[in-house]
BALUM-832105 format. One record per residue (C-alpha): x, y, z; residue in one letter. Coordinates in steps of 0.25 Angstrom, whole numbers, plus 5000, padded with zeros to 4 digits. Each point is the difference from the previous one (the first is absolute). Layout:
<pts>
XYZA;...
</pts>
This chain:
<pts>
500050004999M;501250095004T;500549994985R;498550024995L;499950135009T;501450054994T;499849974987Y;498550085000I;500850115007G;501150034990R;498850004989Q;499350105008L;501250105002L;500250034986P;498550024996W;499750085014F;501150104996A;499650024985L;498550015003A;500450115013L;500950084991G;499050004988G;498850055010A;500950115006I;500350054987L;498750004994I;499550085011F;501250105002L;499850024985V;498550045001T;500350095013Q;501350074993L;499150054989L;499150075011R;501150085007V;501050014986A;499650154999P;500450035015V;501449954997F;500150064986A;499550155006G;500949985013A;501249964992G;500249885009A;501549954998G;500249845000L;500349995015A;498750075004E;499249914989T;500749875005G;499650035015R;498650024995A;499949864993L;500649935011L;499250065009L;498749974991L;500649864999A;499849985014V;498449995001P;499949954987V;500849875003L;499049985012G;499050014990W;500749904990A;500449895008L;498649934999T;499750004986P;501549964999A;500049885009F;498749954993A;500650014986V;501149925005A;499249895007V;499249984988F;501150014990A;500849895007V;498949915002A;499350014987G;501549964994R;500149895009M;498649964996S;500350024986A;501249914999D;499449895008G;500850025012E;498850015010L;499349884994T;501349935003A;499850035014L;498749955000D;500449884993S;501249975011A;498950035011G;500550135006V;498950085003A;499950154994R;500150055014T;501549975001A;500250104986A;499350115009L;501250025010A;500950064989G;499050124998P;499750005014A;501450035005L;500150114989L;498750065005A;500450025016I;501250104997P;499250064990V;498750045008A;500950035011S;500750114990L;498650034995S;499550045014A;501350095003W;499750084987I;498650035002W;500050025014L;501450085002A;500950024988A;498950054990A;499550125010P;501450035003A;500350024985S;498650064996H;500550115009T;501350024995E;499549994984L;498950105004R;501150105005A;500849974988L;498950034990I;499550125007A;501450075000R;500049964985L;498750044996G;500450135007G;501250034993R;499249964986A;498950125004L;501050105004A;500849964986G;498750044992R;500350155000L;500550024986E;500650154995P;498950074993G;498849925005R;499050005009F;500049895010Y;498749975011A;500749915010P;498650025007A;498650055000P;500050165001G;501750004998L;500750044987A;501650014996L;500750074990F;501450014998A;500850074989D;501249915000A;500849905008R;501449975004E;500249885008G;499150005011D;499750145001V;498950074991Y;500250144996R;498950104997G;498949945009V;498650035002L;499149925009I;498550025003E;499349945012D;498550005000A;499749885009R;499350095011E;498650064995P;500150154999G;501450015001R;501150004988V;501550005003V;500850044987R;501649995002V;501050044990A;501449965003A;501350024994E;500449855003E;499349875007A;500349855004R;498949904999V;500349885009G;499049895008F;499949985015D;499749845002V;499550035014R;498950094997S;499849964986E;500150134994S;500850084990L;500950125005V;500150124992L;501350085005A;500050134993A;501050115000R;500050154999R;498650044995G;498750065003T;498749945006A;498750054995F;498849975009V;498550034995S;498949975011S;498950014990G;499350064988P;500350154999G;500949995011S;501250074998R;501249905002P;501150035008S;501449974997A;501249955009M;501449994995S;500849895006F;501449925000G;499649875002T;498549945000L;499749865002E;498749954996A;499549855002R;499049924991V;499349875006P;500049904988V;499649885010G;498749974991D;500949984988E;501049925007L;498849925004A;499549974986A;501449964996R;500149905012L;498849934998G;500549884996F;500750005014L;498850025011P;500450065012V;499549895010E;501049904992M;501150095007A;499449985014I;500749905010P;499349885003T;500150045014A;499350124999R;498849954993L;499749925013L;499950125008G;499050124997P;499650054986R;500750124996S;499250124995P;499850014985G;499549835001F;498749945002T;499849895008D;499849904988T;501350044993G;500950005012W;499549865004S;500049954985Y;501650065000A;500249915010L;499249874997W;500650024985R;501549985006R;499549885009V;499349944987A;501350014993G;500949885006P;498549935002I;499850004986G;501449954996F;499849895010G;498649954996V;500450014984L;501449925002S;499249895007I;498849994989V;501150034989S;500849875006I;498849915002L;499450034986L;501350004992A;500549875006F;498649945001G;499650014987G;500549934986A;500550134990W;500349954986R;500850134998R;500950095008R;499350124992G;498649955005L;500450005015A;500750144999V;498750044994A;499249945012A;501050075010A;499750144993A;498649985001A;500049975014L;500750135004F;499350084991L;498749955006A;500650035015Y;500550144995H;498550034993L;499449965014L;500850085006G;499650134991R;498549955002A;500250005015G;500450135001E;499050064991S;498949935008L;500650065013M;499950154993Q;498849994995A;499249915008H;500650005013G;500749865001L;500849985013L;501650044996P;500249875006A;499149914991V;500450084988A;501649985003A;499949855005L;498749964992G;500949984986P;500849895008A;499049955006A;499249994987L;501249934993V;500249905012A;498549965000G;500049974986T;501149924999A;499549915013A;498749994991S;500749954988L;500949905008A;498849945006T;499250004989L;501249934992R;500249905011A;498549975000A;500149974985I;501249905002R;499349935011Y;498649994992W;500849954988R;500849905009G;498849955006A;499349974986R;501349934996A;499849915010R;
</pts>
């Protein structure tokens, strides 16, 4: 049995690595298409881009472990079945359960890795990634000011510059009409446009100019000369739109989710954020068991058919998860049920199919006797 376990384990590892790499690559490419404008607009270098990819790969790894393991198990079982190896084991009187030890031993460390990523590593990675993307997004917003063109970084705010020398703009005009009934116009010889990550604001630092303040229609504006003037423009809403693919609840530490709800969250959203993390490793455990039993308990004529079955199993689990989240938001389904329901449904369906199959075998055997 030890040889059989080792043999199957060696077959599983390359398939698991290949499937895992493919799943990570597909997800990373789709996400990079969404954030590419942020990187391009901010002039991100190789170091920042590489760091962002590594940070994004951490939560992606936690998500990819489940389909990768299922594909590896079905691929190996399908190949062994197509080559007649499983039939040979049956003919030799070796129970199919003996073939389960190899994938089961691989599932244990992978399940531990999945739990660590979902509960600890992924939230920490999301926190750093959101800060990095916010900083790049702020730089992209700050860099949109082009000489000779008006730029409106926020409603009621307009910027204009005649020329640019490095990070210094010459002949700058700033109009701020964000306050109802009050308009501030600033004409300055030069200005720098930066970004403050903590306050998520553009920082306008103007030098040597005049500010004109108008209190309302028909009022005479007052003028004030200045040597230096700093203005801050909040752009958090636009950054939030850029970070839509990185929900803020994914960056909250798991221990914090066990405590009182933070402002800005609903009770349902706060609870679901916790249960979704718990459902990640639980879902891997359920699907790994179901995959092992279905893959090595069946008779596959082709390996491709077995791999397709693995993809269908994970797709069904994924769609059930989406459906549970939608039902929670639209019809008040309990967060715990929405998060854990897909794994329970997959396990229940697999158990029902196994029971039905055993009953059919028993009935056929009884008829043969």
